[in-house]
N, CA, C and O atoms as a GROMACS GRO file, in nm:
protein
  512
    1MET      N    1 -18.431   0.519  13.360
    1MET     CA    2 -18.500   0.517  13.486
    1MET      C    3 -18.545   0.659  13.518
    1MET      O    4 -18.465   0.753  13.510
    2ALA      N    5 -18.670   0.675  13.553
    2ALA     CA    6 -18.721   0.805  13.595
    2ALA      C    7 -18.675   0.830  13.737
    2ALA      O    8 -18.691   0.745  13.824
    3LEU      N    9 -18.618   0.944  13.759
    3LEU     CA   10 -18.563   0.976  13.890
    3LEU      C   11 -18.649   1.081  13.957
    3LEU      O   12 -18.678   1.186  13.899
    4ARG      N   13 -18.688   1.052  14.079
    4ARG     CA   14 -18.759   1.150  14.161
    4ARG      C   15 -18.658   1.220  14.249
    4ARG      O   16 -18.572   1.156  14.307
    5GLU      N   17 -18.668   1.351  14.258
    5GLU     CA   18 -18.572   1.426  14.339
    5GLU      C   19 -18.640   1.490  14.457
    5GLU      O   20 -18.757   1.525  14.444
    6PRO      N   21 -18.576   1.510  14.570
    6PRO     CA   22 -18.452   1.445  14.605
    6PRO      C   23 -18.476   1.297  14.631
    6PRO      O   24 -18.588   1.256  14.656
    7SER      N   25 -18.372   1.220  14.624
    7SER     CA   26 -18.388   1.077  14.633
    7SER      C   27 -18.295   1.016  14.737
    7SER      O   28 -18.189   1.069  14.769
    8ILE      N   29 -18.339   0.904  14.788
    8ILE     CA   30 -18.257   0.822  14.875
    8ILE      C   31 -18.213   0.702  14.792
    8ILE      O   32 -18.296   0.636  14.730
    9PHE      N   33 -18.085   0.675  14.792
    9PHE     CA   34 -18.032   0.560  14.721
    9PHE      C   35 -18.007   0.447  14.819
    9PHE      O   36 -17.956   0.468  14.929
   10VAL      N   37 -18.044   0.326  14.778
   10VAL     CA   38 -18.018   0.206  14.857
   10VAL      C   39 -17.931   0.116  14.771
   10VAL      O   40 -17.967   0.083  14.658
   11VAL      N   41 -17.816   0.075  14.823
   11VAL     CA   42 -17.725  -0.014  14.753
   11VAL      C   43 -17.700  -0.135  14.842
   11VAL      O   44 -17.636  -0.125  14.946
   12ASP      N   45 -17.751  -0.250  14.797
   12ASP     CA   46 -17.735  -0.374  14.874
   12ASP      C   47 -17.749  -0.491  14.779
   12ASP      O   48 -17.843  -0.495  14.699
   13ASP      N   49 -17.656  -0.585  14.785
   13ASP     CA   50 -17.662  -0.702  14.697
   13ASP      C   51 -17.764  -0.804  14.743
   13ASP      O   52 -17.800  -0.893  14.665
   14ASP      N   53 -17.813  -0.796  14.864
   14ASP     CA   54 -17.911  -0.889  14.919
   14ASP      C   55 -18.050  -0.841  14.878
   14ASP      O   56 -18.103  -0.746  14.935
   15GLU      N   57 -18.109  -0.908  14.779
   15GLU     CA   58 -18.236  -0.863  14.723
   15GLU      C   59 -18.348  -0.848  14.825
   15GLU      O   60 -18.417  -0.746  14.824
   16PRO      N   61 -18.370  -0.946  14.914
   16PRO     CA   62 -18.477  -0.927  15.013
   16PRO      C   63 -18.454  -0.805  15.104
   16PRO      O   64 -18.549  -0.734  15.137
   17VAL      N   65 -18.330  -0.780  15.143
   17VAL     CA   66 -18.300  -0.664  15.227
   17VAL      C   67 -18.322  -0.536  15.146
   17VAL      O   68 -18.384  -0.442  15.194
   18ARG      N   69 -18.272  -0.535  15.023
   18ARG     CA   70 -18.289  -0.418  14.937
   18ARG      C   71 -18.436  -0.388  14.914
   18ARG      O   72 -18.479  -0.272  14.924
   19ASP      N   73 -18.514  -0.492  14.883
   19ASP     CA   74 -18.658  -0.474  14.857
   19ASP      C   75 -18.733  -0.429  14.982
   19ASP      O   76 -18.819  -0.342  14.974
   20SER      N   77 -18.701  -0.488  15.096
   20SER     CA   78 -18.773  -0.450  15.218
   20SER      C   79 -18.736  -0.310  15.263
   20SER      O   80 -18.822  -0.236  15.312
   21THR      N   81 -18.609  -0.272  15.247
   21THR     CA   82 -18.568  -0.136  15.281
   21THR      C   83 -18.638  -0.036  15.190
   21THR      O   84 -18.687   0.068  15.236
   22THR      N   85 -18.642  -0.066  15.062
   22THR     CA   86 -18.709   0.022  14.965
   22THR      C   87 -18.857   0.035  14.999
   22THR      O   88 -18.911   0.146  15.001
   23ALA      N   89 -18.923  -0.077  15.026
   23ALA     CA   90 -19.066  -0.074  15.060
   23ALA      C   91 -19.092   0.005  15.187
   23ALA      O   92 -19.188   0.082  15.194
   24LEU      N   93 -19.008  -0.012  15.287
   24LEU     CA   94 -19.022   0.061  15.413
   24LEU      C   95 -19.013   0.211  15.388
   24LEU      O   96 -19.097   0.287  15.436
   25LEU      N   97 -18.911   0.253  15.316
   25LEU     CA   98 -18.892   0.396  15.292
   25LEU      C   99 -19.006   0.453  15.208
   25LEU      O  100 -19.054   0.563  15.235
   26GLU      N  101 -19.047   0.379  15.106
   26GLU     CA  102 -19.158   0.426  15.023
   26GLU      C  103 -19.288   0.435  15.104
   26GLU      O  104 -19.370   0.522  15.078
   27SER      N  105 -19.305   0.346  15.201
   27SER     CA  106 -19.426   0.351  15.285
   27SER      C  107 -19.429   0.478  15.371
   27SER      O  108 -19.534   0.518  15.420
   28HIS      N  109 -19.313   0.540  15.387
   28HIS     CA  110 -19.304   0.667  15.461
   28HIS      C  111 -19.300   0.786  15.365
   28HIS      O  112 -19.271   0.898  15.406
   29GLY      N  113 -19.329   0.760  15.238
   29GLY     CA  114 -19.335   0.867  15.140
   29GLY      C  115 -19.200   0.916  15.090
   29GLY      O  116 -19.191   1.024  15.031
   30LEU      N  117 -19.096   0.837  15.112
   30LEU     CA  118 -18.962   0.877  15.070
   30LEU      C  119 -18.933   0.821  14.931
   30LEU      O  120 -18.957   0.703  14.906
   31PRO      N  121 -18.880   0.904  14.841
   31PRO     CA  122 -18.844   0.856  14.707
   31PRO      C  123 -18.715   0.775  14.713
   31PRO      O  124 -18.615   0.820  14.769
   32VAL      N  125 -18.717   0.656  14.654
   32VAL     CA  126 -18.604   0.564  14.664
   32VAL      C  127 -18.565   0.513  14.527
   32VAL      O  128 -18.650   0.484  14.442
   33ASN      N  129 -18.435   0.502  14.506
   33ASN     CA  130 -18.378   0.435  14.390
   33ASN      C  131 -18.285   0.328  14.445
   33ASN      O  132 -18.194   0.358  14.522
   34ALA      N  133 -18.306   0.202  14.406
   34ALA     CA  134 -18.229   0.091  14.463
   34ALA      C  135 -18.138   0.028  14.358
   34ALA      O  136 -18.171   0.024  14.239
   35PHE      N  137 -18.023  -0.019  14.405
   35PHE     CA  138 -17.922  -0.079  14.319
   35PHE      C  139 -17.868  -0.205  14.384
   35PHE      O  140 -17.855  -0.212  14.506
   36ALA      N  141 -17.838  -0.306  14.301
   36ALA     CA  142 -17.792  -0.436  14.351
   36ALA      C  143 -17.642  -0.441  14.376
   36ALA      O  144 -17.593  -0.538  14.435
   37SER      N  145 -17.569  -0.339  14.334
   37SER     CA  146 -17.424  -0.339  14.356
   37SER      C  147 -17.370  -0.197  14.353
   37SER      O  148 -17.435  -0.105  14.304
   38ALA      N  149 -17.251  -0.182  14.406
   38ALA     CA  150 -17.183  -0.053  14.403
   38ALA      C  151 -17.157  -0.012  14.259
   38ALA      O  152 -17.171   0.106  14.224
   39THR      N  153 -17.118  -0.107  14.177
   39THR     CA  154 -17.089  -0.079  14.037
   39THR      C  155 -17.214  -0.030  13.963
   39THR      O  156 -17.207   0.065  13.885
   40ALA      N  157 -17.328  -0.096  13.988
   40ALA     CA  158 -17.453  -0.052  13.924
   40ALA      C  159 -17.488   0.090  13.966
   40ALA      O  160 -17.534   0.170  13.884
   41PHE      N  161 -17.465   0.122  14.090
   41PHE     CA  162 -17.490   0.257  14.140
   41PHE      C  163 -17.399   0.358  14.070
   41PHE      O  164 -17.446   0.462  14.023
   42LEU      N  165 -17.271   0.329  14.064
   42LEU     CA  166 -17.177   0.420  13.999
   42LEU      C  167 -17.209   0.435  13.850
   42LEU      O  168 -17.197   0.545  13.795
   43ASP      N  169 -17.248   0.326  13.786
   43ASP     CA  170 -17.280   0.330  13.643
   43ASP      C  171 -17.403   0.414  13.613
   43ASP      O  172 -17.417   0.466  13.503
   44ALA      N  173 -17.493   0.429  13.710
   44ALA     CA  174 -17.616   0.505  13.689
   44ALA      C  175 -17.589   0.655  13.675
   44ALA      O  176 -17.669   0.726  13.614
   45GLU      N  177 -17.479   0.702  13.729
   45GLU     CA  178 -17.438   0.842  13.718
   45GLU      C  179 -17.548   0.940  13.757
   45GLU      O  180 -17.568   1.042  13.691
   46ILE      N  181 -17.620   0.908  13.865
   46ILE     CA  182 -17.727   0.997  13.912
   46ILE      C  183 -17.703   1.042  14.055
   46ILE      O  184 -17.793   1.094  14.121
   47ILE      N  185 -17.583   1.023  14.101
   47ILE     CA  186 -17.549   1.050  14.240
   47ILE      C  187 -17.580   1.194  14.280
   47ILE      O  188 -17.625   1.219  14.391
   48GLN      N  189 -17.556   1.288  14.190
   48GLN     CA  190 -17.576   1.428  14.223
   48GLN      C  191 -17.722   1.461  14.250
   48GLN      O  192 -17.752   1.569  14.300
   49HIS      N  193 -17.813   1.371  14.219
   49HIS     CA  194 -17.956   1.395  14.240
   49HIS      C  195 -18.006   1.346  14.375
   49HIS      O  196 -18.124   1.362  14.407
   50GLY      N  197 -17.920   1.286  14.454
   50GLY     CA  198 -17.964   1.227  14.579
   50GLY      C  199 -17.929   1.309  14.701
   50GLY      O  200 -17.842   1.396  14.698
   51ASP      N  201 -18.002   1.278  14.809
   51ASP     CA  202 -17.970   1.347  14.933
   51ASP      C  203 -17.934   1.251  15.044
   51ASP      O  204 -17.914   1.294  15.158
   52CYS      N  205 -17.925   1.121  15.013
   52CYS     CA  206 -17.884   1.023  15.113
   52CYS      C  207 -17.853   0.891  15.044
   52CYS      O  208 -17.925   0.849  14.953
   53LEU      N  209 -17.747   0.826  15.086
   53LEU     CA  210 -17.709   0.696  15.035
   53LEU      C  211 -17.708   0.597  15.151
   53LEU      O  212 -17.638   0.618  15.251
   54ILE      N  213 -17.785   0.491  15.137
   54ILE     CA  214 -17.787   0.384  15.238
   54ILE      C  215 -17.725   0.262  15.172
   54ILE      O  216 -17.768   0.220  15.065
   55LEU      N  217 -17.624   0.206  15.237
   55LEU     CA  218 -17.560   0.091  15.173
   55LEU      C  219 -17.513  -0.012  15.274
   55LEU      O  220 -17.491   0.017  15.392
   56ASP      N  221 -17.500  -0.132  15.222
   56ASP     CA  222 -17.443  -0.242  15.299
   56ASP      C  223 -17.292  -0.237  15.277
   56ASP      O  224 -17.248  -0.190  15.172
   57ASN      N  225 -17.215  -0.283  15.370
   57ASN     CA  226 -17.072  -0.285  15.349
   57ASN      C  227 -17.028  -0.410  15.276
   57ASN      O  228 -16.947  -0.402  15.183
   58HIS      N  229 -17.078  -0.525  15.315
   58HIS     CA  230 -17.029  -0.652  15.262
   58HIS      C  231 -17.104  -0.689  15.135
   58HIS      O  232 -17.209  -0.752  15.138
   59MET      N  233 -17.046  -0.647  15.021
   59MET     CA  234 -17.101  -0.678  14.890
   59MET      C  235 -16.988  -0.731  14.803
   59MET      O  236 -16.872  -0.694  14.823
   60PRO      N  237 -17.020  -0.818  14.708
   60PRO     CA  238 -16.914  -0.867  14.618
   60PRO      C  239 -16.865  -0.757  14.526
   60PRO      O  240 -16.939  -0.664  14.491
   61GLY      N  241 -16.741  -0.767  14.487
   61GLY     CA  242 -16.685  -0.668  14.395
   61GLY      C  243 -16.629  -0.549  14.471
   61GLY      O  244 -16.508  -0.542  14.494
   62MET      N  245 -16.715  -0.457  14.508
   62MET     CA  246 -16.675  -0.336  14.579
   62MET      C  247 -16.755  -0.327  14.708
   62MET      O  248 -16.878  -0.333  14.706
   63THR      N  249 -16.686  -0.314  14.819
   63THR     CA  250 -16.756  -0.302  14.947
   63THR      C  251 -16.818  -0.164  14.961
   63THR      O  252 -16.790  -0.073  14.882
   64GLY      N  253 -16.902  -0.149  15.060
   64GLY     CA  254 -16.961  -0.020  15.086
   64GLY      C  255 -16.858   0.087  15.118
   64GLY      O  256 -16.868   0.200  15.070
   65VAL      N  257 -16.759   0.052  15.199
   65VAL     CA  258 -16.654   0.149  15.233
   65VAL      C  259 -16.576   0.187  15.108
   65VAL      O  260 -16.544   0.305  15.089
   66GLU      N  261 -16.546   0.091  15.022
   66GLU     CA  262 -16.476   0.121  14.898
   66GLU      C  263 -16.560   0.212  14.808
   66GLU      O  264 -16.505   0.300  14.741
   67LEU      N  265 -16.690   0.192  14.806
   67LEU     CA  266 -16.779   0.280  14.730
   67LEU      C  267 -16.771   0.423  14.783
   67LEU      O  268 -16.760   0.518  14.705
   68VAL      N  269 -16.776   0.439  14.914
   68VAL     CA  270 -16.768   0.573  14.973
   68VAL      C  271 -16.632   0.636  14.941
   68VAL      O  272 -16.626   0.755  14.909
   69GLU      N  273 -16.526   0.560  14.950
   69GLU     CA  274 -16.394   0.612  14.916
   69GLU      C  275 -16.389   0.658  14.770
   69GLU      O  276 -16.329   0.761  14.738
   70THR      N  277 -16.452   0.582  14.682
   70THR     CA  278 -16.458   0.619  14.540
   70THR      C  279 -16.538   0.748  14.521
   70THR      O  280 -16.496   0.837  14.446
   71LEU      N  281 -16.651   0.758  14.588
   71LEU     CA  282 -16.732   0.881  14.578
   71LEU      C  283 -16.655   1.002  14.627
   71LEU      O  284 -16.654   1.106  14.561
   72ARG      N  285 -16.589   0.989  14.740
   72ARG     CA  286 -16.515   1.102  14.796
   72ARG      C  287 -16.399   1.141  14.705
   72ARG      O  288 -16.370   1.260  14.689
   73ALA      N  289 -16.333   1.042  14.645
   73ALA     CA  290 -16.224   1.070  14.551
   73ALA      C  291 -16.275   1.148  14.430
   73ALA      O  292 -16.199   1.223  14.369
   74ARG      N  293 -16.401   1.130  14.396
   74ARG     CA  294 -16.463   1.202  14.284
   74ARG      C  295 -16.524   1.335  14.329
   74ARG      O  296 -16.583   1.407  14.248
   75GLY      N  297 -16.510   1.367  14.456
   75GLY     CA  298 -16.564   1.493  14.506
   75GLY      C  299 -16.712   1.490  14.538
   75GLY      O  300 -16.773   1.596  14.554
   76ILE      N  301 -16.770   1.372  14.548
   76ILE     CA  302 -16.913   1.357  14.575
   76ILE      C  303 -16.932   1.340  14.725
   76ILE      O  304 -16.875   1.249  14.786
   77ARG      N  305 -17.012   1.428  14.784
   77ARG     CA  306 -17.023   1.433  14.929
   77ARG      C  307 -17.161   1.392  14.981
   77ARG      O  308 -17.198   1.432  15.091
   78VAL      N  309 -17.237   1.314  14.908
   78VAL     CA  310 -17.369   1.271  14.955
   78VAL      C  311 -17.356   1.205  15.092
   78VAL      O  312 -17.265   1.124  15.112
   79PRO      N  313 -17.444   1.238  15.186
   79PRO     CA  314 -17.439   1.174  15.319
   79PRO      C  315 -17.464   1.024  15.308
   79PRO      O  316 -17.552   0.979  15.234
   80VAL      N  317 -17.386   0.946  15.383
   80VAL     CA  318 -17.392   0.800  15.372
   80VAL      C  319 -17.426   0.737  15.507
   80VAL      O  320 -17.369   0.770  15.610
   81ILE      N  321 -17.522   0.645  15.500
   81ILE     CA  322 -17.556   0.558  15.612
   81ILE      C  323 -17.514   0.417  15.570
   81ILE      O  324 -17.557   0.368  15.466
   82MET      N  325 -17.431   0.354  15.649
   82MET     CA  326 -17.386   0.219  15.616
   82MET      C  327 -17.436   0.123  15.722
   82MET      O  328 -17.426   0.150  15.842
   83PHE      N  329 -17.490   0.010  15.678
   83PHE     CA  330 -17.524  -0.092  15.775
   83PHE      C  331 -17.449  -0.219  15.743
   83PHE      O  332 -17.420  -0.252  15.627
   84THR      N  333 -17.418  -0.291  15.850
   84THR     CA  334 -17.339  -0.412  15.837
   84THR      C  335 -17.370  -0.507  15.951
   84THR      O  336 -17.404  -0.466  16.062
   85GLY      N  337 -17.357  -0.633  15.922
   85GLY     CA  338 -17.376  -0.735  16.023
   85GLY      C  339 -17.245  -0.783  16.081
   85GLY      O  340 -17.243  -0.865  16.173
   86ARG      N  341 -17.135  -0.731  16.028
   86ARG     CA  342 -17.003  -0.778  16.070
   86ARG      C  343 -16.911  -0.661  16.101
   86ARG      O  344 -16.797  -0.657  16.054
   87ALA      N  345 -16.959  -0.569  16.179
   87ALA     CA  346 -16.878  -0.451  16.210
   87ALA      C  347 -16.787  -0.477  16.329
   87ALA      O  348 -16.828  -0.536  16.429
   88ASP      N  349 -16.666  -0.433  16.316
   88ASP     CA  350 -16.574  -0.429  16.428
   88ASP      C  351 -16.521  -0.287  16.437
   88ASP      O  352 -16.553  -0.203  16.352
   89ALA      N  353 -16.443  -0.259  16.537
   89ALA     CA  354 -16.396  -0.122  16.558
   89ALA      C  355 -16.315  -0.072  16.439
   89ALA      O  356 -16.326   0.044  16.401
   90ALA      N  357 -16.232  -0.158  16.380
   90ALA     CA  358 -16.149  -0.117  16.266
   90ALA      C  359 -16.234  -0.080  16.146
   90ALA      O  360 -16.207   0.019  16.078
   91LEU      N  361 -16.337  -0.160  16.118
   91LEU     CA  362 -16.426  -0.131  16.006
   91LEU      C  363 -16.501   0.000  16.029
   91LEU      O  364 -16.511   0.083  15.938
   92LYS      N  365 -16.552   0.017  16.148
   92LYS     CA  366 -16.625   0.141  16.178
   92LYS      C  367 -16.533   0.262  16.164
   92LYS      O  368 -16.574   0.366  16.112
   93GLN      N  369 -16.410   0.251  16.210
   93GLN     CA  370 -16.314   0.360  16.198
   93GLN      C  371 -16.284   0.391  16.051
   93GLN      O  372 -16.281   0.507  16.011
   94ARG      N  373 -16.262   0.286  15.972
   94ARG     CA  374 -16.235   0.307  15.829
   94ARG      C  375 -16.355   0.372  15.761
   94ARG      O  376 -16.339   0.462  15.679
   95ALA      N  377 -16.475   0.326  15.796
   95ALA     CA  378 -16.597   0.381  15.735
   95ALA      C  379 -16.611   0.529  15.769
   95ALA      O  380 -16.639   0.610  15.680
   96MET      N  381 -16.592   0.564  15.893
   96MET     CA  382 -16.605   0.704  15.935
   96MET      C  383 -16.494   0.789  15.871
   96MET      O  384 -16.519   0.903  15.832
   97SER      N  385 -16.375   0.735  15.862
   97SER     CA  386 -16.265   0.807  15.797
   97SER      C  387 -16.292   0.828  15.649
   97SER      O  388 -16.251   0.930  15.592
   98ALA      N  389 -16.360   0.733  15.586
   98ALA     CA  390 -16.393   0.744  15.444
   98ALA      C  391 -16.503   0.848  15.419
   98ALA      O  392 -16.517   0.899  15.308
   99GLY      N  393 -16.580   0.878  15.523
   99GLY     CA  394 -16.686   0.977  15.506
   99GLY      C  395 -16.825   0.926  15.534
   99GLY      O  396 -16.923   0.994  15.506
  100VAL      N  397 -16.836   0.805  15.590
  100VAL     CA  398 -16.968   0.754  15.628
  100VAL      C  399 -17.017   0.837  15.746
  100VAL      O  400 -16.945   0.856  15.844
  101LEU      N  401 -17.139   0.885  15.737
  101LEU     CA  402 -17.197   0.968  15.843
  101LEU      C  403 -17.240   0.884  15.962
  101LEU      O  404 -17.214   0.919  16.077
  102ILE      N  405 -17.307   0.771  15.932
  102ILE     CA  406 -17.364   0.686  16.038
  102ILE      C  407 -17.341   0.539  16.000
  102ILE      O  408 -17.367   0.499  15.887
  103VAL      N  409 -17.294   0.459  16.096
  103VAL     CA  410 -17.282   0.315  16.078
  103VAL      C  411 -17.383   0.249  16.171
  103VAL      O  412 -17.382   0.271  16.292
  104LEU      N  413 -17.471   0.168  16.112
  104LEU     CA  414 -17.572   0.097  16.190
  104LEU      C  415 -17.543  -0.053  16.185
  104LEU      O  416 -17.515  -0.108  16.078
  105ASP      N  417 -17.550  -0.117  16.300
  105ASP     CA  418 -17.533  -0.262  16.307
  105ASP      C  419 -17.664  -0.331  16.274
  105ASP      O  420 -17.771  -0.290  16.318
  106LYS      N  421 -17.654  -0.439  16.194
  106LYS     CA  422 -17.772  -0.520  16.164
  106LYS      C  423 -17.803  -0.606  16.285
  106LYS      O  424 -17.710  -0.646  16.355
  107PRO      N  425 -17.927  -0.636  16.312
  107PRO     CA  426 -18.044  -0.589  16.237
  107PRO      C  427 -18.075  -0.443  16.272
  107PRO      O  428 -18.060  -0.401  16.387
  108VAL      N  429 -18.118  -0.368  16.172
  108VAL     CA  430 -18.150  -0.227  16.187
  108VAL      C  431 -18.300  -0.214  16.209
  108VAL      O  432 -18.380  -0.266  16.131
  109THR      N  433 -18.338  -0.144  16.313
  109THR     CA  434 -18.480  -0.123  16.338
  109THR      C  435 -18.532  -0.011  16.249
  109THR      O  436 -18.455   0.075  16.205
  110GLU      N  437 -18.660  -0.012  16.223
  110GLU     CA  438 -18.723   0.093  16.144
  110GLU      C  439 -18.697   0.229  16.206
  110GLU      O  440 -18.663   0.325  16.136
  111GLU      N  441 -18.712   0.238  16.336
  111GLU     CA  442 -18.692   0.366  16.406
  111GLU      C  443 -18.551   0.418  16.389
  111GLU      O  444 -18.532   0.536  16.360
  112HIS      N  445 -18.451   0.331  16.406
  112HIS     CA  446 -18.312   0.375  16.392
  112HIS      C  447 -18.281   0.418  16.249
  112HIS      O  448 -18.210   0.516  16.227
  113LEU      N  449 -18.333   0.344  16.151
  113LEU     CA  450 -18.308   0.379  16.012
  113LEU      C  451 -18.371   0.514  15.978
  113LEU      O  452 -18.308   0.597  15.913
  114LEU      N  453 -18.494   0.535  16.020
  114LEU     CA  454 -18.562   0.662  15.991
  114LEU      C  455 -18.493   0.779  16.061
  114LEU      O  456 -18.485   0.888  16.004
  115GLN      N  457 -18.444   0.758  16.183
  115GLN     CA  458 -18.369   0.863  16.253
  115GLN      C  459 -18.240   0.896  16.177
  115GLN      O  460 -18.205   1.012  16.160
  116ALA      N  461 -18.171   0.792  16.132
  116ALA     CA  462 -18.046   0.812  16.058
  116ALA      C  463 -18.072   0.887  15.928
  116ALA      O  464 -17.993   0.974  15.889
  117ILE      N  465 -18.181   0.855  15.861
  117ILE     CA  466 -18.216   0.924  15.736
  117ILE      C  467 -18.246   1.070  15.763
  117ILE      O  468 -18.204   1.157  15.686
  118SER      N  469 -18.316   1.100  15.870
  118SER     CA  470 -18.344   1.240  15.906
  118SER      C  471 -18.215   1.317  15.926
  118SER      O  472 -18.201   1.430  15.880
  119ILE      N  473 -18.120   1.256  15.996
  119ILE     CA  474 -17.990   1.320  16.020
  119ILE      C  475 -17.917   1.340  15.887
  119ILE      O  476 -17.861   1.447  15.862
  120ALA      N  477 -17.917   1.237  15.803
  120ALA     CA  478 -17.848   1.245  15.675
  120ALA      C  479 -17.909   1.351  15.585
  120ALA      O  480 -17.837   1.425  15.518
  121ARG      N  481 -18.041   1.360  15.583
  121ARG     CA  482 -18.107   1.460  15.498
  121ARG      C  483 -18.079   1.601  15.547
  121ARG      O  484 -18.066   1.693  15.467
  122LEU      N  485 -18.069   1.620  15.678
  122LEU     CA  486 -18.030   1.751  15.730
  122LEU      C  487 -17.888   1.784  15.688
  122LEU      O  488 -17.857   1.898  15.652
  123SER      N  489 -17.802   1.684  15.692
  123SER     CA  490 -17.664   1.702  15.649
  123SER      C  491 -17.659   1.735  15.500
  123SER      O  492 -17.577   1.817  15.457
  124ALA      N  493 -17.745   1.672  15.421
  124ALA     CA  494 -17.750   1.698  15.276
  124ALA      C  495 -17.789   1.843  15.250
  124ALA      O  496 -17.738   1.904  15.156
  125ASN      N  497 -17.877   1.897  15.331
  125ASN     CA  498 -17.916   2.037  15.314
  125ASN      C  499 -17.797   2.130  15.334
  125ASN      O  500 -17.787   2.233  15.268
  126ASP      N  501 -17.706   2.093  15.424
  126ASP     CA  502 -17.586   2.173  15.446
  126ASP      C  503 -17.489   2.164  15.328
  126ASP      O  504 -17.416   2.258  15.300
  127ILE      N  505 -17.489   2.049  15.261
  127ILE     CA  506 -17.399   2.026  15.148
  127ILE      C  507 -17.447   2.100  15.024
  127ILE      O  508 -17.368   2.162  14.953
  128HIS      N  509 -17.578   2.094  14.999
  128HIS     CA  510 -17.634   2.152  14.875
  128HIS      C  511 -17.652   2.296  14.892
  128HIS      O  512 -17.698   2.363  14.800
   0.00000   0.00000   0.00000
């Protein structure tokens, strides 16, 4: 896969959501690499090339929070935006404790997503 840098990664098992999120971001000129699962993302081994990770929490196999915990355990600090349709206070607390920068409740508006990405990319500049 040809990688454009810096990149925004989208990880979501729901193909229509993944495709629409990718199309939205690309329509704003943002480089995107999309993955259907947390495992596919980890297997790609391109995390160090990104400046923002957008992911769903509820995915089969490994949840979004578990993915973030795995990244942090490996010392990877890419800023993370997580969206979920089933957030409760405990999930949001676990996500933030794991290192998620922003948790957005579904449905996510274009404006809120783009604002979150701007914040995450500023945070990425501080990391790199």
